[in-house]
Steps between C-alpha positions, in 0.01 A plus 500: 500500500642355176771687305599384151803626310500488119854494361537613139869422465616233255785406736566444869648837582444838655125529444438167670739593782308822565165321489624239747598777743152653463350159575734462799362827638142383451573162658656671804156654562322164471397503134487185292727559201556364151741586221387442141780506242347573162813351341387161634158539337375487146336839445400563138450853364145635497326440166250783554201273454328713767246234593659486844437869567172560320318177587699374802559173314807295580803605300537269198879481544598182681810571704593570864338843523179372662709349783675833560172692489348264758795566732448876464126475559564300820758751627438798724808681370716466189848633430604522137867494404684547174847578378532816297530421129548814292293715737221242519407168659636172367324321216360227724365762740337686211332179379375445855369857528315475169342169596340648814253692284232240571511560875466878494308601811568172681817623672334822614589591856781246537829640625775533241869584493773510237870428483724573204872476440728568208861542399440868433453811708187535711348752258480223237379237748224746595331433164474129578369578849239733348369222275447272802337779701266597217413132450394473866305826477330377184371205700384740774735348754621691807867580442690486830843575358785409270874446503739550211870424479798482273700179467655312212630161607259241642475539876683833502198680648539297820812708579288816515387511864269800444309325219467182706370702797243671274388163361452356850301809606286474186415140585397601849270769356341245268426261784284733708124444459 
């Protein structure tokens, strides 16, 4: 079992911390794990050429997206994480989401999960979580769960024992065949 976490945060902070706890849970059940920080990758915005979707041709944009897609295709389960930016995912996560258009149908049946965190109340963070959930559903993935939290300062979420427990449990759910 291979579990990949896609982190859509532009900094090392709460989203990454939550994803690492999810991966810890998966690893505790024997899964091979990998964290992909989109902030370490060059992911250009989609140019809506549509060759990738309509003809299954390789995307004409030369950046790191193909590497990330290959990691997702090789995974059994994927957890997507983003900070909440104005009731939505971060810009780098949105670029990533848009660029997966060319692999529609290729993630079908894979397990998926979502984590989201923001410096607002949970009602606002819910919007970000919904974007990640709908993204997974759009790819016909099997959603096994999600965790959302509030936190402002980097690493602050690690003080919330209930959120950390939920992240670990989510990772364990992802790691079952």
